[in-house]
N, C-alpha and C positions, 0 to 999 in steps of 0.2 A: 100569517108565523101560525096563526090555527089551523090553517088551511095544510100547511106541511106539516106539521104536527100527526094530523089526523089521518092522510096519509104512509105517511112514514110507519106509521104503529099497523095503518092497513096492509102495506108491501110485506111488512118483516114478518105477521102473521100468516100471509097468504105466500111468502117467496118461495120458491123454488129450488132455492140453491143447493140445498142439499137433498132435494126431493123429500120434504117434509109438507107438502102443501097442502091444502085439505080437500078431502075428495067428497063425493055423498056415495054412501053404498047402496047397492041393490034396493035397501027399506029405505032410503031417502035419509035415514040416519047419517049426521056426518060424523066422520072418521078425525080422529084426533092426531095429534102429528105422531104419537108414538102405537097406539095403537088401538080395536073396538072399543069403547065403554069404558076408557081410561080416564077420570074425574081430575080437577086440576091438584087436591092434596095429591093422587098418587104421582102425578108428574112432578111434585114439587118433591117429593120423599124421595124417587128416583133420578131426578137432578141432583139434589143431595149428595145420591151414592157417587154419582159420579164425578162431581166435584172432589169430595173426598179420597174417589180413589186417584183425581188426576194428583190433587195435593201428594197424597204419599208418592205415586210412582214418581215425581219431577220433584217435588219438592225436598227428597232422598240428595239431588245432586248438591243441593244446597248446603245442606246439612253435613256432608263427606268435605266438601270445601272447606266450609267452616270448622270443622275438627280439625283438619289438617294444617288452616296456617294457626291457628289456638297453638297446635303442635309447635311449630316452628315459630312462635312467640310475639306474633302479629300481636299488636296494641289499637285497638279501635280508638282510645282516646289522643292516638297520637300514629296517625295512620302513615304518616309520611318519615316518621323515625329511622323507619330501615327500608330504603329504595329498592333494594328488592323483593321485598316482602309488598311492598306497595306496588310494585310490578308485577307479583303472580296475584295480589286483588284484582287489579282492573283486567288482565290477561281473565280471570276466571268469571269476572263478571261480564265481561265480551261472551266468554262460551257460556254464560245461563240465557244472554237474550239472541245468542245464535241460531238455536233451534228453529224458536218462535216466528224471526223474521223471516228464516232462510224458506223454510215450510210456508210461511206467507206467499212469497214471491213465488212458487210455485203453487200451489193451490189458489192464490189469487185471481188465475186465469180462469178458473171454473169457475169461480163465483160473480167475477164481472162478466162473463160469456154470458152465464145465467141470467144474469137480471137485466141487462144490456141487451144482448142476441137474442137468448131463446126464450126472454119473456114475452107472453102472448096477449099482455094487459096494454100495448101503446093503444092501441083505437078506441079502447075503452076508456083510457084517461084521457085523452085525446078529444071524448064529444064530452068529458065533463066540463063544469065552468071553472076552468081550472089555467092558471097561466103556463105558458112552457119553461119558463123558470123555475116555478112549483113541482112541476115532473120531478125534474133533471135535478133539485137540490132534491127530494124524496128516495129518487133513486141512488144516489149517491151518499147519503144517509142510511138507507138498505145496507148498500156495499160496505160500508165501514163496521157497521154493526156485525155482519158476518166475518170482516175480514178479523176484526179483533176478538175475535174466540179462539185461536188459535196461540197467538202471542201469548194471551192472558194463561193460558192455561199452560203453555207450557213454558214460561217465564217467572208471573207473580209468586206459586210458591216456591220457587227456590232463591229468586232473590229478598221478600221477604224472611224465609227460615235463615239464609246467612247471614241477615243483618240481624236477626234478632241472637242467634246463634254467638257472633263476634261482639254484640252489643255496642249496636251502632246509634247514633245519635237521629231523632226524628226526623228532620229534615233529611234524610240517607232517606226514610222510605217514600218522601213526596217529591223528591229527584228521579229517585228510581219508577214512580209511579209517573211521572209526568214523559221521561226518556219512553216507556213501553206503548202510552196511548198514542203521544207523537210519532213515535220513532216508526208504528205501524200504518201511521200515515202515508209515509214514505212509497215503500214497495207496491201497497194498495193502489196509489197514484199511478204508479208504473206501469201496472198490471192495467187499470182499469185505460190509460189512454194508448197504450198500445192495442186493446180490443176496438179501440176506437177507429182506433188508424185502420185498424182490418176492417173493419163492416164499412167504411169508408173507401177503400183503394180498391178491397179485391169484392170478387161477384160469387157469391154462394146460393146462387139462385135454385140451385135443384134440390142440395144434398148440406141441410146442417151437419150432418157427420164428418163432411171432410173439414168444418169449421172448429168442430171439437176435435181433431185431429192434430188441426195446428195449434189449439192451444195446450194439448197436453204435449206436442213437443216444446213448448215455450215452458211446460213444467218441469219437463225433464233437463231442461238447460237450468231451471232454479234449485232442480237437485243437483247436479254434477257442481254448480256453484257453491253451495253447501259443503261438499266433499271436499272441493278443491281449495274454499277457504278455509277449511280445518286442517290441511295437512301441515306436518313438520309444526305445527302450536304447541305441545306438548314434552314437556322433559320430563323423560321416562326412568331420571332416579326419582324426583321429588314425585312423581304422579301429577304435579298441577301444571297449567298452562301457564308457559313466561311469556307469551308477545301473544297479543292478540290477529288473529287473521286479516293479514291486509288488503282484499278486497271486498272485504265486511263495509271499508268504509266508501266504495264505491256502491254499495247497496243502500245504507243509510248514511249519509250523507253528515259528519260532523255527530254523529254517534259516537267516536272514539272521544272526543271535546267530553259529550255526555257522560262519558264512562268516568271520566277523570273526573268528575263535577261530584258523581255518588261517591266517589272511593275517597274524596275528601271536602264533606258537605260544608263545613267550618271556612272551607276556602271561600274569602271578598269573590272572587273572580268566578266562583262555580256558577252563582246564578246567570253570568252573562253566556255562560258554554251553555246551559239548560236554551237558552232564549234563541240560541244560534240554532239549536235544532228545531225549538219551533217556529222560529223567521223560514226554514229551510221547509219544512211540512206545512206551512200555512200559503207558501209561496207555489207549492204543487198542488196546493187546492185550488186555488185560485187560476191556475195555468188548465187543470183538469175541469173545471167549471166553465172556463170558455171552450174549452173544447167540444164540450159537451153539449152547451147551446150551439153551436156550429154544426157540431157533424151527428151529434146521435139519434133527432128526431128526422133527420131526410137520409143518413145511411139506414136507418132503422128498417127505412120502408121499402130502399132499393136493396135490399141485403138477406129482407126475412125468405125464410123457407118453408117449403112445405113437408119436406122429410118423406122417405121412401116406406110404404107398405111393406110389412115381412110378409117376405113368402115362403111359407113353408113347404114340404116336401110333396109333391104330387103323386098319387097312385101309379103312375109309370115310372116314375124314380123309385119307388121304393120297389117296385117290380125288377127294374134292373138291379138295385142292391141285393133284392134277394136269392139273386143269379149267380153270384160272384162267392158265396162261400157262405160259413157258420155266422151265428146269428149277430154274438158277441164281440167278433170281429167287426163285423159291417157295421153295429153299431156307433165302435171307437171311433172307425175312420169316419163317420158320418158327423160323431162330434168334435173331432179335430176340423172337417172341411166348415162345419158349422161355424168355425175360429175362423180361420186363415181367410175365409171368403168374404169376410166382412172386419174391416178397417177399424171400426168402434169396439166389436167386440175385442177383437184382437190386442190392440192397444191398453184398453182398459183392463185385462185379466193379465196383462204380460208385463204389465206397468210394474210393479213393485218387487217381483220377483228379479226384473234386469236393476230397479234401481239398489236393491238388497246387495248383488254382485260387485254391483259396482262401488257403492257407497263402503262396502267392507272391506274386498280386496285392492281397492283405488287408496282408500286411506291408509291402507296399511304401508302397502308397496311404496309411495312418496314420502311417507312417515321415516321410511328405512333409509330410504336413499337421501333424503334430506339432512336426517342425523349420522349418515356414515355407519347404520345397523347394517347386521346381518344376520341371517335364520340362525347361525351357530349362538348369537347374545342374547336371541330371543330363548333360545334353547336352556340355556345357560339361567337364564333371570328363571323360568317358568321349573328346572329341575329344580332349584334351592328354594322356590314355595313348594312343591310336594314335597323335597323332604326334610323341611323344618316345621319345628311344631306350632307357625302359624296358620299350615295345612287346615286346621282343625275348625278355624272360625274364616278364614279366606273362602273355602273353596265352595261352603255354603251359601255365601254372598254371591257368586259368581256362579252358583248355578241356580240362585232365585231370578237374579238379571236375565240369566238364558231362558227360564222358563216365562217369565214377561213378555220376552221381548217375541220370543219362540209362536206364542200362542198371538201376538197382537198382530204381527208379521203375517201369521198364515192367514187371518181374516180379511186381510189384504189383498188376497186372493180373489178376486171378483167372480171366479168360475161357478162354484160350487153354491153362491146365496142368488145367482141367476142361472143355476143349471134348467130348469125346468122352464121359467119366465120366457128364457131365451126362443122356445116353443112358440109363444106366444098361440095365436088363436089356433096355431096346427096341435094343440093338445089336444085335441078330442081326437084325431087321427091319429097322433101317434101312440093310444090307449086302446084305437080299435085296431091298431096291429098285430096281426099273430106274436105276440112277443111276451116270455114271461117277464114280470116285475122286475125279478133280479139280474134278467141279462139288461135291463134298463138302467136298473139303479148302477150295476158294476160297471159299465160303461160310463156313464156319467162320473164315476169315481175315481176310473181309471185315467181320463184326462185332467180332471182335476189334481189328481194324486202325481201326476207326472209335472204337472204346472207348478206345483211346491218342492218338489225335486229339482228344479233348476234353480232353485235359491240354496237349498239348502243341502244338495249333495257337493258344491265346490264347501262349504265351509267344514262339512264331515271328512272329507278330503284332506284339509285344510288341518282339520283336528290331528289326524293321525300322521300326515308327513312332516309338517311343520315343528310340534311340541315333541317335546322325548314322551314316550307311551308313559302311562300312570294307570293303574288300574282304579285308581280313584276318581279318575277324569273322564278319557275317551268313551266306555261302555255307556256312563251314566249320560255325557251329552249323547250317544251316539243314540239312543233311548228316546228322550228328549225329543231329537232332530226327526226319528223316523214314528213316532208313537202320535205326538202332541197336530202335528201339522195334519195327519188322517184324523185324529177325532176331532179337530176343528173343522174341515172340510165334510165329515157326516153329519156333524151338528147344523153346519150352516146351510147342508142340502136339507135337511129334515125343517128348517126353516121357511127354505124356498117352495117346500113342498105345504107349509103348512097354511101359507098365502102368496099362491103364486101370482106375480104381474103380468096377465096375460092380457088385458086391452091396451095395446099402444101400436103406434104406427111409422113410429122411431126406432131405430135401435138404439141411439144415444136415449131414450126414456128408458128402456130397461139397464143400462150401465150407469144413469143418469139418477133418475125419480124411483130410484126401487127401493124400498123401505127394510126390505130385506139385507142387504149390503150392511146397513146400518145396525139392523139388529144383531148381524153375526158379527160384529166389531165389538158389540157392546156383550154378546156371550161367551169371543175369545177372552175377554177382560176377567169374566166372572170363573172360566176354566182357566186362567193362568193363576187370578187370587186363590183357589180351591189350592192347586199346590202349591204356591207358595207358605200361604195359612198352613198347611200341613208341616211343610219342612218349618216356618216359625215353633209350631206346638211341638214339634220333637224335640228341637232345640231348647224350648222352655221347658219339658220335663226331662232335660239330662241329657238327650241322646249323643252318643257320639259321631264320628264321621261315617259311619258304617249304619247306623240308625237313618240318616238323612240319606244315604244313598237308595237304601230301602224303601223310604218314603217316597224320594223321587223316581226310580225304577215302577217300584208294586203301584203306585198312584198313575203314573203314566198309562203303563197296561191295562188298569182296572177301569180307567174312564175311556181306553179306547174299545174294550171290551162292551160295556156301557154305553155308547155309541152306536155299534155292531145293532146291539138288542135291539135300542131303541127304533133305527132305522128299519127293522125286518120286523119290528111290530107298529109302533106309530106311524113311521113314513109311510108303508104299504098303506094302513088305512086313508091316510092323508092323498094319497095316490088315486086311493079307488072313490075318496066322497071329495074330493076339495078341485082337482086336475080338471077343468072342464071348460 
């Protein structure tokens, strides 16, 4: 037990699941998880800030669900008094658990692949005086710790705030917590079992990138399952879900029973329903342990790969490129070729724009079809909102949500935080070419902007085509959709210029082990938070809808201009001094 605990702590601290493993700097000093010189106190403070943001961002879902239930007369002391409200409460709980578990279903393939397939510590572990069962157990514990991060962040704040607002009994929180920690075990085990079977039956002897492409396809399946499961579960009149997604019980068996137990904590049969979920989770853990013991150690040796070294553009290729036209079009063409010639880059960069389009439009289309709705009914509803007095309170909330979502989803486009890192050891050659720095920057920003546009242009078109025109709505959203993604792209480019990750042997390392991607996501939360905070301040000072629109429009344009100035000054300095 002691050896397992020591090994688990060591694996978690050195895990490369998120690309956060410790590395040695050129001066021999260790780099921390976040940045050079970040001590424990600062890490704790940063962690508290991130946690506070997650509580705010996702806890607000629980707050609004509770507010609507209370307005409809929900009684926490006797939840079963009104069957219709109880059904809405249970469906709402399912919706709060849905994002965490389905995101884990998709992202868990990355965790499992990183811990089992891509980890390069197996030879070292086998040389230690440890039983194979101890190694497997520590690997599984490592996988569970990282798998629990997403459900905790997306689900726990909302369920706690929902229970607090409704005045639920203490046993509600116990059942909710047990459902969370054991429910997360099930998609984690499904991911890990599939990865182990892939390692045993498939031969990826020459390219780890091909293995990662397959895991990304599996992630897409998980995301699509989220979209399909969430379709048609909302009542357009009450804005509360009326039924839980049917497919959810196939991903997390017995979860529907656990939700019933959470909603009726005083019921004598509730504990049995929770125990049934725990039994399913433990059964899958036993199956995973058996498969790991039989498959992992053997398959890991057979399917481990060396990865391909990056091949930068040669001098001959550069001269050939120079003869075809002007510098900027040639550099833009080069950037696109670098992407589509590499399945790893292409999949990682295009993944979230594609998911964004499918999630938004797929959910809307199928929801309308199942509810018998059409575009005219949606236009009628929005016309009432824009024409009513409630627009002063409703539209600022819509804008704040749009700001936060746009900022974060723009950061998931990994084109810009890897723009320089993708050059690898050929970065010196790029600097030696007779090119203006502005040409290099513009070419990379142009490609990043085009990829961002793939996700946001359909939304902009939908805003103008589907919804009735309003001077309060479309122009402000258009400014958000255009300037905010460009601002995030510019700042993400500066982050990559600051500390480019140039020493790599596999393209998967750039997309998976690049801390600049993680930093860009945190930066996007700050940018979105600044704009949301400015809107809240304007409302606090008594500003009307016109003032809110001015803050949103002016803030987005101001941040964009500031990012351009930073790129033109600080970015050029980083390019000259740190890209080598």
